[in-house]
C-alpha positions in Angstrom: -41.9 31.0 60.1 -43.6 28.4 62.2 -44.7 31.0 64.8 -45.9 32.9 62.2 -47.6 30.1 61.0 -48.7 29.0 64.3 -50.3 32.6 65.5 -52.5 32.3 62.1 -53.9 29.2 63.4 -55.4 31.2 66.4 -56.7 33.7 64.2 -60.6 33.5 63.0 -61.0 31.3 60.0 -62.1 34.2 58.0 -59.1 35.8 58.7 -57.2 33.0 57.7 -58.7 32.7 54.2 -58.3 36.1 53.7 -54.4 35.9 54.3 -54.6 32.4 52.1 -56.1 34.5 48.9 -53.6 37.1 49.0 -50.5 34.4 49.5 -52.6 32.8 46.2 -52.4 35.8 44.2 -48.6 36.8 45.4 -47.9 33.4 44.1 -50.1 33.9 40.9 -49.1 37.2 39.9 -45.2 36.2 40.7 -45.5 33.3 37.9 -47.3 35.4 35.6 -44.7 37.9 35.3 -41.5 34.9 35.1 -44.3 34.0 31.9 -44.8 37.6 30.5 -41.2 38.2 31.0 -39.8 34.7 29.6 -42.2 34.8 26.8 -41.3 38.4 26.0 -37.6 37.4 25.4 -38.1 34.3 23.7 -39.9 36.2 21.0 -37.2 38.8 21.0 -35.1 36.2 20.1 -37.1 34.7 17.5 -37.2 37.9 15.6 -33.4 38.6 16.2 -32.7 35.1 14.2 -35.3 36.0 11.5 -33.4 39.0 10.8 -30.2 37.4 10.7 -31.3 35.0 7.9 -32.6 38.0 5.7 -29.4 40.0 6.4 -27.0 39.2 3.6 -22.6 39.2 4.8 -20.9 41.7 5.1 -18.3 39.7 2.2 -21.0 39.7 0.0 -21.7 43.0 0.4 -18.4 44.3 -0.5 -18.4 42.1 -3.1 -21.6 43.4 -4.6 -20.2 46.8 -4.0 -16.8 46.3 -5.9 -18.5 44.4 -8.8 -20.3 47.1 -9.2 -18.1 50.0 -9.0 -15.9 47.8 -12.2 -18.6 47.2 -13.9 -19.5 50.9 -14.0 -15.9 51.4 -14.6 -15.6 48.7 -17.3 -19.1 50.6 -19.0 -17.1 54.3 -19.2 -14.0 52.7 -20.7 -16.3 51.4 -23.8 -17.6 54.7 -23.9 -14.8 56.3 -24.6 -13.3 53.4 -26.0 -15.8 53.4 -29.4 -15.6 57.2 -30.2 -12.0 56.7 -30.6 -12.0 53.4 -32.3 -14.7 54.8 -34.7 -13.2 57.9 -35.6 -9.9 56.7 -36.8 
């Protein structure tokens, strides 16, 4: 590495400036790429948190389903009982 720097020091100034520009550009692109990748990840995590907050728990879903089945069964039983009690 130090030998490469020494070779670079011996080159004309326009070559050193061009090399400095490209190294700076590559480092800039690397920093922007890392920033973009971490930004995308943090946005995905925040979206997942919002989805999890709005999603009901499995136990609540089961309770609601069985509650609906129970209410429907009670309503059907009552519908059958009414004609029987009214007819006698």
